[in-house]
C-alpha positions in Angstrom: 40.6 68.5 -48.0 40.5 69.8 -44.7 37.0 71.4 -45.0 35.9 67.8 -46.1 37.4 66.1 -43.2 35.6 68.5 -40.9 32.3 68.1 -42.5 33.0 64.1 -42.3 33.7 64.5 -38.6 30.7 66.6 -38.0 28.2 64.2 -39.7 29.8 61.3 -37.8 29.5 63.3 -34.5 25.7 64.3 -35.5 25.0 60.7 -36.3 26.5 59.7 -33.1 24.4 62.4 -30.9 21.3 61.2 -32.7 21.8 57.7 -31.7 22.6 58.8 -28.2 19.6 61.1 -28.0 17.2 58.3 -29.3 18.7 55.8 -26.8 18.1 58.4 -24.1 14.4 58.9 -25.3 13.8 55.2 -25.5 15.2 54.8 -22.0 13.5 58.0 -20.4 10.3 56.7 -22.2 10.8 53.1 -20.6 11.6 54.2 -17.3 8.7 56.6 -17.1 6.6 53.3 -17.7 6.1 51.9 -14.2 5.9 48.0 -13.7 2.1 48.4 -13.1 1.5 50.1 -16.4 3.5 47.5 -18.2 1.5 44.7 -16.3 -1.8 46.6 -17.4 -0.6 46.4 -20.9 0.2 42.9 -20.7 -3.2 42.3 -19.2 -4.7 43.9 -22.4 -2.8 41.8 -24.5 -3.7 38.5 -22.4 -7.4 39.4 -22.5 -7.2 39.3 -26.2 -5.3 36.1 -26.3 -2.2 37.8 -27.4 -0.2 35.8 -25.3 3.2 36.3 -26.9 2.8 40.0 -26.8 1.6 39.9 -23.2 4.3 37.5 -22.3 6.8 40.3 -23.6 5.2 43.1 -21.5 5.2 41.0 -18.4 8.8 40.1 -19.0 9.9 43.8 -19.5 7.6 44.8 -16.4 9.3 42.3 -14.4 12.7 43.3 -15.2 12.0 47.1 -14.5 10.5 45.8 -11.1 13.5 44.2 -10.1 15.7 47.1 -10.9 13.3 49.4 -9.1 12.8 46.9 -6.3 9.2 47.4 -6.8 6.8 45.8 -4.0 6.6 42.0 -4.0 2.8 42.1 -4.6 3.4 43.3 -8.2 6.4 40.9 -8.7 4.1 38.0 -7.5 1.4 39.1 -10.1 4.0 39.4 -12.7 5.5 35.9 -12.2 2.2 34.2 -11.9 1.1 36.0 -15.3 4.0 35.0 -17.2 3.5 31.3 -16.2 -0.1 31.8 -17.5 1.5 32.9 -20.8 3.8 30.3 -21.0 0.8 27.5 -20.2 -1.3 28.9 -23.0 1.6 28.9 -25.3 2.1 25.2 -24.2 5.7 26.0 -23.1 5.0 24.0 -20.1 8.3 23.6 -18.5 8.7 27.5 -18.3 5.1 27.7 -16.9 6.2 25.1 -14.2 9.3 27.2 -13.4 7.2 30.7 -12.9 4.7 28.8 -11.1 7.2 27.6 -8.7 8.8 31.3 -8.6 5.5 32.5 -7.6 5.0 30.3 -4.8 8.4 31.1 -3.2 7.1 34.9 -3.0 3.6 33.3 -1.9 3.5 29.9 -0.7 -0.5 30.0 -0.5 -0.9 31.6 -4.2 -4.1 29.6 -5.6 -3.3 30.2 -9.1 0.2 29.0 -9.0 -0.6 25.8 -7.3 -3.6 25.3 -9.5 -1.4 25.4 -12.6 1.0 23.0 -11.3 -2.0 20.8 -10.7 -3.2 21.4 -14.1 0.2 20.7 -15.6 0.2 17.4 -13.5 -3.2 16.3 -14.8 -2.1 16.7 -18.4 1.2 14.7 -17.6 3.2 18.0 -18.3 4.3 18.7 -14.7 6.0 16.9 -12.1 5.8 13.0 -12.7 4.8 10.3 -10.1 5.0 11.1 -6.3 5.5 14.8 -6.6 2.8 15.3 -9.2 0.3 13.6 -6.6 1.6 15.9 -4.0 1.0 18.9 -6.1 -2.7 17.7 -6.6 -3.0 16.8 -2.7 -1.8 20.5 -1.9 -4.3 22.1 -4.1 -7.1 20.3 -2.8 -6.0 21.0 0.5 -6.2 24.6 -0.3 -9.7 24.2 -2.0 -11.0 22.3 1.0 -9.9 25.1 3.5 -11.6 27.6 1.4 -14.6 25.5 1.4 -14.6 25.1 5.2 -14.4 29.0 5.7 -17.7 29.3 3.3 -19.3 26.7 5.2 -18.4 28.3 8.6 -20.0 31.6 7.2 -23.0 30.0 5.9 -23.6 28.3 9.5 -23.0 31.6 11.3 -25.1 33.5 8.8 -28.2 31.1 8.9 -27.5 30.4 12.7 -27.5 26.7 12.0 -25.9 23.6 14.0 -23.1 22.2 11.8 -25.1 19.1 11.3 -28.1 21.0 10.2 -26.5 23.0 7.4 -26.1 22.1 4.1 -22.6 22.2 3.8 -21.0 23.3 0.4 -19.3 21.0 -1.8 -18.1 22.3 -5.2 -17.6 20.8 -8.4 -13.9 21.6 -8.5 -13.2 19.8 -5.5 -14.8 16.8 -6.8 -13.2 17.2 -10.0 -9.7 17.3 -8.5 -10.3 14.5 -6.1 -11.1 12.5 -9.3 -8.0 13.5 -10.7 -6.2 12.5 -7.6 -7.7 9.2 -7.5 -7.0 8.3 -11.1 -3.0 9.6 -10.7 -2.9 7.2 -7.6 -4.3 4.4 -9.2 -2.1 4.6 -12.2 1.0 5.0 -10.4 0.0 2.2 -8.0 -0.7 -0.1 -10.9 2.7 0.9 -12.5 4.6 0.2 -9.3 2.7 -2.9 -8.6 3.6 -4.5 -12.1 7.2 -4.8 -11.1 6.3 -7.4 -8.6 3.9 -9.5 -10.8 5.4 -12.8 -9.7 7.3 -14.2 -6.5 10.2 -16.6 -7.6 11.7 -16.6 -3.8 10.3 -18.9 -1.1 9.7 -15.8 1.2 6.4 -16.6 2.9 4.5 -15.6 5.9 5.8 -17.9 8.6 2.5 -17.6 10.6 1.0 -19.6 7.4 3.7 -21.8 7.1 3.9 -22.9 10.7 0.2 -23.7 10.6 0.4 -25.9 7.6 3.7 -27.7 8.6 2.7 -28.6 12.1 -0.5 -30.1 10.5 2.0 -32.3 8.4 4.5 -32.7 10.9 3.9 -36.4 11.5 2.6 -36.9 8.0 6.2 -36.2 6.8 7.5 -39.1 8.8 5.1 -41.5 6.9 6.9 -44.5 5.0 5.4 -43.6 1.9 7.8 -40.7 1.7 10.8 -43.1 1.5 13.7 -43.5 3.9 14.9 -40.3 5.2 17.9 -38.8 3.5 20.2 -36.3 5.3 18.3 -33.4 3.6 15.2 -34.9 5.0 16.5 -35.0 8.3 17.6 -31.6 8.4 14.3 -30.9 6.9 12.2 -32.5 10.1 14.5 -31.1 12.4 14.0 -27.6 11.6 10.1 -28.3 11.6 10.6 -29.6 15.0 12.5 -26.5 16.4 10.1 -24.3 14.5 13.2 -22.8 12.7 10.8 -21.9 9.6 13.3 -19.2 8.4 16.2 -21.6 8.3 13.9 -24.2 6.7 13.2 -21.8 3.8 16.8 -21.2 3.4 17.4 -25.0 3.4 14.6 -25.8 0.9 15.7 -23.0 -1.3 19.0 -24.7 -2.0 17.3 -27.5 -3.9 15.7 -25.2 -6.6 18.0 -22.4 -6.9 20.6 -21.9 -9.8 23.2 -22.5 -10.6 23.2 -25.8 -9.1 19.7 -26.9 -8.5 19.4 -30.5 -7.2 16.6 -32.9 -7.3 14.3 -32.4 -4.1 13.6 -35.4 -2.0 9.6 -36.3 -1.7 9.7 -34.6 1.8 11.3 -31.5 0.2 8.8 -31.4 -2.7 5.8 -31.8 -0.2 7.3 -28.8 1.6 7.9 -26.7 -1.2 4.2 -27.6 -2.5 3.0 -26.0 0.8 5.1 -22.8 0.6 3.7 -22.1 -2.9 0.0 -23.0 -1.6 0.8 -20.1 1.3 2.1 -17.8 -1.5 -1.5 -18.6 -3.5 0.9 -20.0 -6.4 -1.6 -22.8 -7.0 -0.7 -24.3 -10.1 3.0 -24.7 -9.0 1.7 -26.0 -5.6 -0.1 -28.8 -7.2 2.6 -29.5 -9.2 4.9 -30.2 -6.4 2.1 -32.1 -4.6 1.8 -34.5 -7.6 5.6 -34.9 -8.1 5.9 -36.6 -4.4 4.0 -39.5 -5.6 2.3 -40.0 -2.4 -1.4 -40.3 -1.1 -0.8 -37.2 0.8 0.6 -35.3 -2.2 -2.3 -36.5 -4.3 -5.2 -35.6 -1.9 -3.6 -32.0 -1.5 -3.3 -31.5 -5.5 -6.8 -32.9 -5.7 -7.9 -30.2 -3.1 -6.3 -27.2 -4.8 -7.7 -28.4 -8.3 -11.3 -28.6 -6.6 -11.1 -25.5 -4.3 -8.9 -23.0 -6.1 -9.9 -23.6 -10.0 -6.2 -25.0 -10.9 -6.9 -27.1 -14.4 -7.6 -30.9 -13.5 -4.9 -33.4 -14.1 -7.4 -36.2 -14.2 -6.0 -38.2 -11.2 -6.4 -41.8 -12.0 -9.6 -43.7 -10.8 -7.4 -45.9 -8.6 -5.5 -42.7 -7.0 -8.8 -41.1 -6.2 -10.4 -44.4 -4.7 -7.3 -44.7 -2.5 -7.8 -41.2 -1.5 -11.6 -41.8 -0.7 -11.1 -45.0 0.9 -8.2 -43.8 3.5 -10.5 -44.0 6.6 -7.7 -44.3 9.0 -6.1 -41.2 8.7 -8.1 -37.9 9.9 -6.0 -35.4 8.2 -6.8 -37.2 4.7 -10.3 -37.5 5.7 -10.5 -33.7 6.6 -9.2 -32.6 3.2 -11.5 -35.1 1.6 -14.6 -33.3 3.5 -13.2 -29.9 2.0 -13.2 -31.5 -1.4 -17.0 -32.5 -0.7 -17.9 -29.1 0.2 -16.1 -27.8 -3.1 -18.1 -30.4 -5.4 -21.3 -29.5 -3.5 -21.8 -32.9 -1.7 -23.0 -31.1 1.3 -24.3 -34.2 2.9 -21.2 -36.2 2.7 -19.4 -33.2 4.0 -21.4 -32.5 6.9 -21.3 -36.5 8.0 -17.6 -36.4 7.6 -17.2 -33.3 9.8 -19.6 -34.9 12.5 -17.7 -38.0 12.4 -14.5 -36.1 12.9 -15.7 -33.9 15.7 -16.9 -37.0 17.4 -13.8 -38.9 17.3 -11.9 -35.8 18.6 -8.5 -37.0 16.9 -7.3 -33.6 15.6 -8.5 -30.0 16.0 -9.0 -29.3 12.5 -12.7 -30.1 12.3 -13.4 -27.9 15.1 -11.3 -25.1 13.8 -12.8 -25.1 10.3 -16.4 -25.3 11.9 -16.0 -22.6 14.4 -14.7 -20.2 11.6 -17.6 -21.2 9.2 -20.0 -20.5 12.1 -18.2 -17.0 12.8 -18.6 -16.1 9.3 -22.2 -17.2 9.1 -22.7 -14.4 12.2 -23.2 -17.4 14.5 -21.1 -16.1 16.9 -22.3 -18.0 20.1 -22.1 -21.4 18.3 -18.6 -20.5 17.1 -17.6 -19.8 20.6 -19.1 -22.9 21.9 -17.2 -24.9 19.1 -13.8 -23.4 19.6 -13.9 -23.6 23.5 -15.1 -27.3 23.4 -11.8 -27.7 20.9 -9.9 -26.0 23.8 -10.9 -28.5 26.5 -9.9 -31.3 24.2 -6.8 -29.7 22.7 -5.4 -27.2 25.8 -1.9 -26.8 24.0 -2.6 -27.1 20.6 -1.3 -23.7 19.3 -3.6 -23.6 15.8 -6.7 -24.0 18.2 -5.6 -21.3 20.9 -4.8 -18.8 17.8 -8.3 -19.4 16.3 -9.9 -18.5 19.7 -7.9 -15.4 19.9 -8.8 -14.6 16.2 -12.7 -15.1 16.9 -12.7 -13.3 20.2 -10.9 -10.7 18.8 -13.6 -9.7 16.5 -16.0 -9.9 19.3 -17.7 -6.9 20.7 -15.6 -7.0 24.0 -17.4 -4.1 25.6 -20.7 -5.7 25.4 -19.1 -9.2 26.5 -16.7 -8.4 29.4 -16.7 -12.2 30.2 -15.1 -13.0 26.7 -12.4 -10.3 27.5 -11.3 -11.9 30.3 -11.2 -15.2 28.5 -8.9 -13.5 25.5 -6.7 -12.0 28.2 -6.0 -15.6 29.6 -5.5 -17.0 25.9 -3.0 -14.2 25.0 -1.1 -14.8 28.3 -1.1 -18.9 27.4 1.3 -18.0 24.4 3.8 -16.3 26.6 4.7 -19.9 27.9 8.2 -21.3 27.1 6.5 -23.8 25.2 5.5 -21.3 22.3 8.6 -18.8 23.0 10.2 -19.5 19.4 6.4 -19.6 17.7 6.0 -16.9 15.0 2.2 -17.6 15.0 2.1 -17.3 18.8 3.7 -14.0 18.6 1.4 -13.0 15.4 -1.8 -13.8 17.6 -0.3 -12.2 20.8 -0.2 -9.0 18.5 -3.8 -9.4 17.4 -5.0 -10.0 20.9 -3.1 -7.2 22.8 -4.5 -4.8 19.6 -8.1 -6.1 20.4 -7.4 -5.4 24.3 -6.1 -2.0 23.3 -2.9 -2.6 25.4 -0.8 -0.2 23.3 2.6 -0.9 25.1 2.2 -4.6 24.6 0.6 -4.4 21.3 4.0 -2.4 19.9 6.1 -4.9 21.7 4.6 -8.0 20.3 4.5 -6.5 16.8 8.4 -6.3 16.9 8.7 -9.9 18.1 6.2 -11.0 15.6 8.6 -9.3 12.7 11.7 -11.0 14.2 10.3 -14.5 13.8 8.2 -13.5 10.5 10.2 -11.0 8.7 8.3 -12.2 5.3 4.8 -11.1 6.8 3.7 -8.4 4.7 0.3 -7.9 7.1 3.0 -7.5 9.9 5.2 -5.1 7.9 2.1 -3.1 6.8 1.0 -2.7 10.6 4.7 -1.6 11.4 4.4 1.0 8.5 1.1 2.3 9.5 2.8 2.7 13.1 5.9 4.3 11.9 4.0 6.9 9.6 1.6 7.8 12.4 4.5 8.8 14.7 6.1 10.9 11.9 8.6 8.4 10.9 9.2 8.1 7.0 11.0 4.8 7.3 7.5 3.3 7.2 7.4 3.9 3.5 10.5 1.3 2.7 8.2 -1.2 4.4 5.2 -0.6 2.1 7.8 -1.6 -0.6 8.9 -4.7 1.1 5.0 -5.7 1.7 4.3 -5.0 -2.0 7.3 -7.5 -3.0 6.0 -10.2 -0.7 2.5 -10.1 -1.8 2.2 -9.5 -5.5 -1.3 -10.2 -5.6 -2.1 -7.3 -3.1 0.7 -5.1 -4.3 -1.5 -2.5 -6.4 -3.7 -1.8 -3.1 -0.8 -1.6 -0.9 1.0 0.8 -3.1 -2.4 2.8 -3.5 -2.2 3.1 0.2 1.3 4.1 0.6 1.0 6.9 -2.2 -2.0 8.2 -0.3 0.1 8.7 2.7 3.1 9.7 1.0 1.3 12.6 -0.7 0.6 14.1 2.6 4.4 13.8 3.5 5.4 15.3 0.2 3.1 18.3 0.7 4.8 18.9 3.8 8.2 18.5 2.2 7.6 20.7 -0.9 4.9 23.1 0.4 4.8 23.2 3.9 2.7 26.4 4.3 0.0 24.6 2.1 0.2 21.6 4.7 -0.2 23.8 7.5 -3.7 24.6 6.3 -4.7 21.0 6.9 -3.6 20.9 10.6 -5.7 21.5 13.6 -7.7 24.9 13.5 
C-alpha cells in the first residue's frame, strides 16, 4: 500500500510538473513574440480576409504591447487595425469604439476618422449632428491634404495659384455629397416637427404694415357698433402695441374657452393668418366678417394666392368693383385686375390712384415693381414723389429705405446721404414704439455699414418684434460669428415661427453646427481649417 501511494504521488507530481512546464513553454513562446511580430501575423490574416483570426492576433498583440509598454506608434496601428477588423466583421459598435481609441492616441489619424465617416454614411455610426460633424472633420482633413498637394504642384511648376490647375479629388467630391445628403435629411426631419403654426405669433413688422393700412377701415360702420373687445383692439392698434394685440386676439380662439370673435377680431385674425401665409384660413376669416372689406380681401387672396374659390355672389363682386369712393378697396381691386391679366384696367386704376394721391399704397406698389424690373431710377423717382406727398407715412419711408439699401451706394453717394437722412427720420419720437421703424433702421444701418448702430438697432427691433424669424436669424448669425453658440437656439426659434422655410433654416444651422461640433469633439482636426 505504501508503494502504491508513493507511485500515485509521483504520478500526480509529474503531471503537475508537466502542466507547469507546458505553461512555462507557452508563456516563454508568447513572450518571445513581440507586439510587432503578432501584428505582422495579423496583417497576413487580414490580407487573406481572415478577419476573425486577424482580430485575435491584433488583440493578443495589443495586450502584450500594453504589458510591455510598447511605443505608442504600434499601439495606434493595433487599435486602428482592430477597428478595421470589426468593420469588416460588421460589428460596427466595436469598430467605432476602436476608431475613437485610435484618435485618442493620434488625433489626426486619417484611417480612423475616415472609418467613423464610413460608419456614419451607412447609418451605423454617430447619429444626427455628431455624425455630420464626423464627415465634416474628414473633409477638413482631405481638404488640408489637397491644399498641400496643390502647393507642391504650384512650386514645382513655378505657377501663380490662379494659373495652376488645382487638384480636386473624387474622394473630396464623394464626401461632400455624403455630407450634403446627411444635412438635407436631418434638416427635413427637424422641419417636419413645425409643419403648421397654430399660434398667432407673426412678424410685427408685417402686421404693423397691414393694420396701419386698415386702421380707419376698422372703424367703418359695416363692422357694427364697437364692443368692449373691439375698443381694446382699436386702442392697441393706435398705440402700436401689437404683441399685446396678438395676446388679446388669441383669447377669442384659444381653448378651453374660445369665444365668438367680433367682426373686427375676425378681420384682424384674417390679416394675421395672411401674414403667416396661411391663406385658406385667412380667406375664411375675411369672409366670416360679412363686410365689403372682408369680401375684397378674400377675393384678393383667392386670385393672387391660388386659394380655392368660394364663388362670391354676383351682387358681392359688383359691390366690390363699384366701390369708387374708397381708395383702399380700389387698390385691392387693381391687384385683382393684375392677377386676372386685365393689365389695361390695372394700369388705369393705378394711374387714377396716383393722380388722386389720397393714399401712398399705389406709389409704393409701383416703386417696388419698377425696382424689381431693374428700373432703379424710375423707382427712386416714384418713391421720392410719394415722400413729398406723405412725408410722415412710415410705410413710404420704409419702402424708400428698402430700395436705397439695395442700391450701389458707393457709385451713388448722393443716394447714400438720402438713406442716412431717412434712417434718422425713424429716430423721431413719432416712431419710437414702431417695430417697423426699428426693423428698417437695422436694414439702413446695415447698408451704410455702421456696425455699432446696426447691432443696436437689431436688438431694439427684436424687443419690439420677437416673432420675426428674419431678425432672429440675423441675431443668430451675429452670435455665431463671435463664437457664441447661443445663436443655435435662435435658429430653432426661427424655424418654429416660419414652418415654410424651416428646412432651409435648419440646413444653414446644421452647416454652422457641424463646424462647432468638430471643434468640440475633434479639436485637432478643427485646427487644420484655421489660418495657415
